[in-house]
N, CA, C and O atoms as CSV, one atom per row, in Angstrom:
chain,resi,resn,atom,element,x,y,z
A,1,MET,N,N,67.143,86.383,67.843
A,1,MET,CA,C,67.983,85.321,67.198
A,1,MET,C,C,69.164,85.982,66.593
A,1,MET,O,O,69.104,87.061,66.004
A,2,ILE,N,N,70.330,85.225,66.781
A,2,ILE,CA,C,71.542,85.567,65.955
A,2,ILE,C,C,71.658,84.655,64.893
A,2,ILE,O,O,71.517,83.442,65.044
A,3,TYR,N,N,71.941,85.271,63.692
A,3,TYR,CA,C,72.138,84.579,62.485
A,3,TYR,C,C,73.593,84.816,62.007
A,3,TYR,O,O,74.181,85.886,62.162
A,4,SER,N,N,74.099,83.766,61.437
A,4,SER,CA,C,75.508,84.021,60.935
A,4,SER,C,C,75.803,82.977,59.901
A,4,SER,O,O,75.183,81.914,59.930
A,5,TYR,N,N,76.730,83.219,58.972
A,5,TYR,CA,C,77.315,82.366,58.077
A,5,TYR,C,C,78.748,81.919,58.509
A,5,TYR,O,O,79.576,82.789,58.781
A,6,VAL,N,N,79.051,80.679,58.577
A,6,VAL,CA,C,80.429,80.174,58.842
A,6,VAL,C,C,80.986,79.615,57.755
A,6,VAL,O,O,80.511,78.637,57.178
A,7,LEU,N,N,82.172,80.298,57.377
A,7,LEU,CA,C,82.909,79.719,56.190
A,7,LEU,C,C,84.027,78.851,56.716
A,7,LEU,O,O,84.777,79.246,57.608
A,8,ILE,N,N,84.131,77.616,56.129
A,8,ILE,CA,C,84.980,76.629,56.847
A,8,ILE,C,C,86.010,76.069,55.757
A,8,ILE,O,O,85.657,75.717,54.631
A,9,LYS,N,N,87.204,76.033,56.183
A,9,LYS,CA,C,88.259,75.322,55.262
A,9,LYS,C,C,88.548,74.010,56.005
A,9,LYS,O,O,88.767,74.035,57.216
A,10,THR,N,N,88.552,72.891,55.321
A,10,THR,CA,C,88.722,71.604,55.839
A,10,THR,C,C,90.086,70.992,55.377
A,10,THR,O,O,90.754,71.540,54.499
A,11,GLU,N,N,90.462,69.876,55.977
A,11,GLU,CA,C,91.622,69.124,55.543
A,11,GLU,C,C,91.327,68.705,54.177
A,11,GLU,O,O,90.149,68.513,53.877
A,12,PRO,N,N,92.252,68.538,53.310
A,12,PRO,CA,C,92.087,68.042,51.981
A,12,PRO,C,C,91.257,66.673,51.975
A,12,PRO,O,O,91.550,65.763,52.751
A,13,GLY,N,N,90.294,66.584,51.134
A,13,GLY,CA,C,89.471,65.297,51.011
A,13,GLY,C,C,88.488,65.100,52.061
A,13,GLY,O,O,87.761,64.107,52.042
A,14,MET,N,N,88.412,66.019,53.018
A,14,MET,CA,C,87.522,65.724,54.217
A,14,MET,C,C,86.155,66.445,54.198
A,14,MET,O,O,85.363,66.406,55.140
A,15,GLN,N,N,85.956,67.093,53.062
A,15,GLN,CA,C,84.714,68.058,52.979
A,15,GLN,C,C,83.395,67.228,53.361
A,15,GLN,O,O,82.586,67.656,54.183
A,16,SER,N,N,83.249,66.018,52.702
A,16,SER,CA,C,82.107,65.325,52.839
A,16,SER,C,C,81.880,64.857,54.285
A,16,SER,O,O,80.759,64.878,54.792
A,17,ASP,N,N,83.031,64.412,54.966
A,17,ASP,CA,C,82.839,63.880,56.349
A,17,ASP,C,C,82.544,65.129,57.167
A,17,ASP,O,O,81.639,65.064,58.000
A,18,ALA,N,N,83.233,66.270,57.005
A,18,ALA,CA,C,82.938,67.408,57.760
A,18,ALA,C,C,81.497,67.912,57.640
A,18,ALA,O,O,80.828,68.265,58.611
A,19,LEU,N,N,81.104,67.916,56.460
A,19,LEU,CA,C,79.716,68.426,56.124
A,19,LEU,C,C,78.755,67.516,56.922
A,19,LEU,O,O,77.859,68.055,57.572
A,20,ALA,N,N,78.884,66.157,56.916
A,20,ALA,CA,C,77.933,65.294,57.531
A,20,ALA,C,C,77.847,65.577,59.075
A,20,ALA,O,O,76.776,65.591,59.681
A,21,LYS,N,N,79.073,65.802,59.657
A,21,LYS,CA,C,79.144,66.101,61.113
A,21,LYS,C,C,78.571,67.394,61.377
A,21,LYS,O,O,77.780,67.528,62.310
A,22,ILE,N,N,78.907,68.388,60.617
A,22,ILE,CA,C,78.428,69.810,60.945
A,22,ILE,C,C,76.990,69.849,60.736
A,22,ILE,O,O,76.330,70.491,61.552
A,23,ASN,N,N,76.417,69.284,59.803
A,23,ASN,CA,C,74.967,69.136,59.477
A,23,ASN,C,C,74.154,68.726,60.642
A,23,ASN,O,O,72.992,69.103,60.793
A,24,LYS,N,N,74.775,67.956,61.455
A,24,LYS,CA,C,74.101,67.456,62.713
A,24,LYS,C,C,74.186,68.333,63.944
A,24,LYS,O,O,73.652,68.016,65.007
A,25,THR,N,N,74.868,69.431,63.765
A,25,THR,CA,C,75.168,70.248,64.896
A,25,THR,C,C,73.881,71.216,65.229
A,25,THR,O,O,73.254,71.764,64.322
A,26,ARG,N,N,73.576,71.359,66.499
A,26,ARG,CA,C,72.508,72.181,66.887
A,26,ARG,C,C,72.792,73.604,66.393
A,26,ARG,O,O,73.895,74.133,66.529
A,27,GLY,N,N,71.780,74.174,65.834
A,27,GLY,CA,C,71.829,75.585,65.505
A,27,GLY,C,C,72.248,75.674,63.969
A,27,GLY,O,O,72.059,76.740,63.382
A,28,VAL,N,N,72.744,74.720,63.381
A,28,VAL,CA,C,73.067,74.619,61.900
A,28,VAL,C,C,71.685,74.459,61.121
A,28,VAL,O,O,71.002,73.442,61.241
A,29,GLU,N,N,71.336,75.490,60.349
A,29,GLU,CA,C,70.132,75.456,59.531
A,29,GLU,C,C,70.441,74.838,58.192
A,29,GLU,O,O,69.697,73.988,57.702
A,30,LYS,N,N,71.500,75.250,57.621
A,30,LYS,CA,C,71.893,74.751,56.257
A,30,LYS,C,C,73.515,74.692,56.237
A,30,LYS,O,O,74.267,75.432,56.871
A,31,ALA,N,N,73.847,73.720,55.430
A,31,ALA,CA,C,75.315,73.561,55.191
A,31,ALA,C,C,75.566,73.017,53.890
A,31,ALA,O,O,74.900,72.049,53.523
A,32,HIS,N,N,76.548,73.577,53.054
A,32,HIS,CA,C,76.831,73.287,51.797
A,32,HIS,C,C,78.272,73.216,51.478
A,32,HIS,O,O,79.052,74.041,51.954
A,33,THR,N,N,78.687,72.199,50.638
A,33,THR,CA,C,80.092,72.284,50.170
A,33,THR,C,C,80.107,73.200,49.076
A,33,THR,O,O,79.102,73.248,48.367
A,34,VAL,N,N,81.098,73.949,48.819
A,34,VAL,CA,C,81.245,75.002,47.743
A,34,VAL,C,C,82.527,75.098,47.170
A,34,VAL,O,O,83.455,74.575,47.785
A,35,THR,N,N,82.782,75.756,45.946
A,35,THR,CA,C,83.964,75.991,45.458
A,35,THR,C,C,84.479,77.330,45.977
A,35,THR,O,O,83.728,78.111,46.563
A,36,GLY,N,N,85.774,77.588,45.755
A,36,GLY,CA,C,86.419,78.815,46.137
A,36,GLY,C,C,87.392,78.538,47.225
A,36,GLY,O,O,87.892,77.430,47.421
A,37,PRO,N,N,87.639,79.645,47.945
A,37,PRO,CA,C,88.784,79.631,48.977
A,37,PRO,C,C,88.287,78.790,50.305
A,37,PRO,O,O,89.107,78.312,51.088
A,38,TYR,N,N,86.847,78.653,50.483
A,38,TYR,CA,C,86.325,77.879,51.475
A,38,TYR,C,C,85.756,76.524,51.021
A,38,TYR,O,O,85.452,76.383,49.837
A,39,ASP,N,N,85.607,75.581,51.848
A,39,ASP,CA,C,85.086,74.327,51.337
A,39,ASP,C,C,83.628,74.108,51.643
A,39,ASP,O,O,82.878,73.504,50.876
A,40,ILE,N,N,83.239,74.654,52.860
A,40,ILE,CA,C,81.807,74.625,53.262
A,40,ILE,C,C,81.312,75.997,53.758
A,40,ILE,O,O,82.039,76.818,54.319
A,41,ILE,N,N,80.094,76.151,53.513
A,41,ILE,CA,C,79.499,77.332,54.103
A,41,ILE,C,C,78.203,76.908,54.871
A,41,ILE,O,O,77.422,76.114,54.345
A,42,VAL,N,N,77.988,77.392,56.017
A,42,VAL,CA,C,76.998,76.946,57.111
A,42,VAL,C,C,76.305,78.255,57.428
A,42,VAL,O,O,76.899,79.308,57.658
A,43,PHE,N,N,74.892,78.075,57.416
A,43,PHE,CA,C,74.011,79.124,58.018
A,43,PHE,C,C,73.558,78.629,59.385
A,43,PHE,O,O,72.950,77.565,59.507
A,44,VAL,N,N,73.885,79.469,60.475
A,44,VAL,CA,C,73.641,79.111,61.819
A,44,VAL,C,C,72.720,80.158,62.422
A,44,VAL,O,O,72.897,81.362,62.234
A,45,ALA,N,N,71.669,79.628,63.199
A,45,ALA,CA,C,70.842,80.382,63.926
A,45,ALA,C,C,70.911,79.940,65.428
A,45,ALA,O,O,70.750,78.773,65.784
A,46,THR,N,N,71.166,80.984,66.269
A,46,THR,CA,C,71.280,80.674,67.630
A,46,THR,C,C,70.482,81.730,68.441
A,46,THR,O,O,70.033,82.759,67.937
A,47,GLU,N,N,70.345,81.377,69.758
A,47,GLU,CA,C,69.489,82.323,70.583
A,47,GLU,C,C,70.310,83.665,70.978
A,47,GLU,O,O,69.718,84.717,71.220
A,48,ASP,N,N,71.687,83.545,71.022
A,48,ASP,CA,C,72.552,84.584,71.496
A,48,ASP,C,C,73.902,84.419,71.137
A,48,ASP,O,O,74.217,83.418,70.493
A,49,LEU,N,N,74.837,85.343,71.491
A,49,LEU,CA,C,76.177,85.303,70.966
A,49,LEU,C,C,76.955,84.091,71.859
A,49,LEU,O,O,77.923,83.490,71.392
A,50,VAL,N,N,76.455,83.836,73.080
A,50,VAL,CA,C,77.151,82.708,73.935
A,50,VAL,C,C,76.857,81.439,73.164
A,50,VAL,O,O,77.757,80.619,72.978
A,51,SER,N,N,75.635,81.248,72.712
A,51,SER,CA,C,75.316,79.925,71.953
A,51,SER,C,C,76.023,79.913,70.618
A,51,SER,O,O,76.427,78.841,70.169
A,52,LEU,N,N,76.198,81.069,69.944
A,52,LEU,CA,C,76.854,81.091,68.628
A,52,LEU,C,C,78.282,80.583,68.973
A,52,LEU,O,O,78.771,79.650,68.336
A,53,LYS,N,N,78.968,81.220,70.012
A,53,LYS,CA,C,80.375,80.860,70.337
A,53,LYS,C,C,80.604,79.370,70.543
A,53,LYS,O,O,81.570,78.758,70.088
A,54,LYS,N,N,79.483,78.768,71.379
A,54,LYS,CA,C,79.568,77.351,71.594
A,54,LYS,C,C,79.386,76.520,70.307
A,54,LYS,O,O,80.059,75.501,70.156
A,55,THR,N,N,78.550,76.898,69.429
A,55,THR,CA,C,78.384,76.261,68.244
A,55,THR,C,C,79.774,76.279,67.380
A,55,THR,O,O,80.309,75.241,66.990
A,56,VAL,N,N,80.243,77.465,67.155
A,56,VAL,CA,C,81.437,77.603,66.325
A,56,VAL,C,C,82.645,76.957,66.876
A,56,VAL,O,O,83.264,76.060,66.303
A,57,VAL,N,N,82.950,77.483,68.058
A,57,VAL,CA,C,84.208,77.019,68.769
A,57,VAL,C,C,84.162,75.693,69.226
A,57,VAL,O,O,85.038,74.921,68.834
A,58,SER,N,N,83.160,75.245,70.101
A,58,SER,CA,C,83.037,73.886,70.636
A,58,SER,C,C,82.675,72.791,69.659
A,58,SER,O,O,83.162,71.661,69.705
A,59,LYS,N,N,81.824,73.184,68.812
A,59,LYS,CA,C,81.273,72.068,67.799
A,59,LYS,C,C,82.027,71.929,66.493
A,59,LYS,O,O,82.486,70.877,66.049
A,60,ILE,N,N,82.099,73.180,65.912
A,60,ILE,CA,C,82.746,73.146,64.508
A,60,ILE,C,C,84.183,73.215,64.435
A,60,ILE,O,O,84.807,72.483,63.666
A,61,GLN,N,N,84.813,74.155,65.285
A,61,GLN,CA,C,86.327,74.283,65.072
A,61,GLN,C,C,86.949,73.100,65.911
A,61,GLN,O,O,88.134,72.819,65.734
A,62,ASN,N,N,86.297,72.502,66.685
A,62,ASN,CA,C,86.851,71.276,67.382
A,62,ASN,C,C,87.023,70.019,66.586
A,62,ASN,O,O,87.746,69.105,66.983
A,63,LEU,N,N,86.325,69.974,65.406
A,63,LEU,CA,C,86.556,68.869,64.561
A,63,LEU,C,C,87.943,68.793,64.005
A,63,LEU,O,O,88.475,69.792,63.523
A,64,ASN,N,N,88.573,67.568,64.063
A,64,ASN,CA,C,90.011,67.517,63.664
A,64,ASN,C,C,90.039,67.730,62.091
A,64,ASN,O,O,91.111,68.004,61.551
A,65,MET,N,N,88.883,67.608,61.356
A,65,MET,CA,C,89.043,67.810,60.054
A,65,MET,C,C,88.893,69.242,59.443
A,65,MET,O,O,89.059,69.511,58.253
A,66,VAL,N,N,88.537,70.159,60.480
A,66,VAL,CA,C,88.440,71.642,60.176
A,66,VAL,C,C,89.759,72.371,60.456
A,66,VAL,O,O,90.333,72.323,61.544
A,67,ARG,N,N,90.206,73.073,59.348
A,67,ARG,CA,C,91.422,73.727,59.498
A,67,ARG,C,C,91.297,75.274,59.841
A,67,ARG,O,O,92.204,75.864,60.427
A,68,ASP,N,N,90.182,75.863,59.463
A,68,ASP,CA,C,90.049,77.301,59.622
A,68,ASP,C,C,88.540,77.700,59.446
A,68,ASP,O,O,87.827,77.179,58.588
A,69,THR,N,N,88.121,78.632,60.292
A,69,THR,CA,C,86.733,79.189,60.004
A,69,THR,C,C,86.772,80.672,60.055
A,69,THR,O,O,87.675,81.280,60.630
A,70,MET,N,N,85.712,81.288,59.402
A,70,MET,CA,C,85.458,82.675,59.442
A,70,MET,C,C,83.930,82.816,59.669
A,70,MET,O,O,83.125,82.310,58.888
A,71,THR,N,N,83.559,83.523,60.768
A,71,THR,CA,C,82.134,83.791,61.137
A,71,THR,C,C,81.740,85.190,60.764
A,71,THR,O,O,82.330,86.202,61.142
A,72,CYS,N,N,80.635,85.148,59.948
A,72,CYS,CA,C,80.131,86.429,59.543
A,72,CYS,C,C,78.694,86.580,60.073
A,72,CYS,O,O,77.784,85.845,59.690
A,73,LEU,N,N,78.535,87.567,60.970
A,73,LEU,CA,C,77.222,87.785,61.484
A,73,LEU,C,C,76.250,88.476,60.529
A,73,LEU,O,O,76.639,89.414,59.833
A,74,VAL,N,N,75.035,88.046,60.484
A,74,VAL,CA,C,74.110,88.727,59.606
A,74,VAL,C,C,73.523,89.937,60.301
A,74,VAL,O,O,73.070,89.832,61.441
A,75,LEU,N,N,73.521,91.091,59.639
A,75,LEU,CA,C,73.070,92.330,60.179
A,75,LEU,C,C,71.662,92.578,59.788
A,75,LEU,O,O,70.889,93.046,60.624
A,76,ASP,N,N,71.240,92.284,58.504
A,76,ASP,CA,C,69.844,92.551,58.096
A,76,ASP,C,C,69.444,91.371,57.313
A,76,ASP,O,O,70.219,90.775,56.565
A,77,MET,N,N,68.156,91.034,57.514
A,77,MET,CA,C,67.564,89.890,56.652
A,77,MET,C,C,66.242,90.376,55.955
A,77,MET,O,O,65.485,91.152,56.538
A,78,ILE,N,N,66.034,89.991,54.934
A,78,ILE,CA,C,64.788,90.313,54.179
A,78,ILE,C,C,64.027,88.922,53.965
A,78,ILE,O,O,64.576,88.028,53.319
A,79,ASP,N,N,62.857,88.767,54.473
A,79,ASP,CA,C,62.156,87.548,54.400
A,79,ASP,C,C,61.989,87.033,52.850
A,79,ASP,O,O,61.610,87.787,51.954
A,80,GLU,N,N,62.295,85.762,52.666
A,80,GLU,CA,C,62.146,85.348,51.245
A,80,GLU,C,C,60.682,85.148,50.929
A,80,GLU,O,O,59.863,84.819,51.786
A,81,LYS,N,N,60.396,85.358,49.684
A,81,LYS,CA,C,58.965,85.244,49.334
A,81,LYS,C,C,58.773,84.011,48.380
A,81,LYS,O,O,57.653,83.725,47.959
């Protein structure tokens, strides 16, 4: 599995609408609106890099309310207890 965090900037006032659509996207495990330079942070789990690309580029970046994204691949994970 490929895990990543996608940091998203939305059009002003569109965070809630974007969050609702992004949350329905295949591969999205968790999505939250946040404070700071980004409006939404999304945790994505996909089978491979091709699937990750489809999720980020075709599903998230194509939303007209999304202005910018940054994808951060997870290198190590420690199981939560």
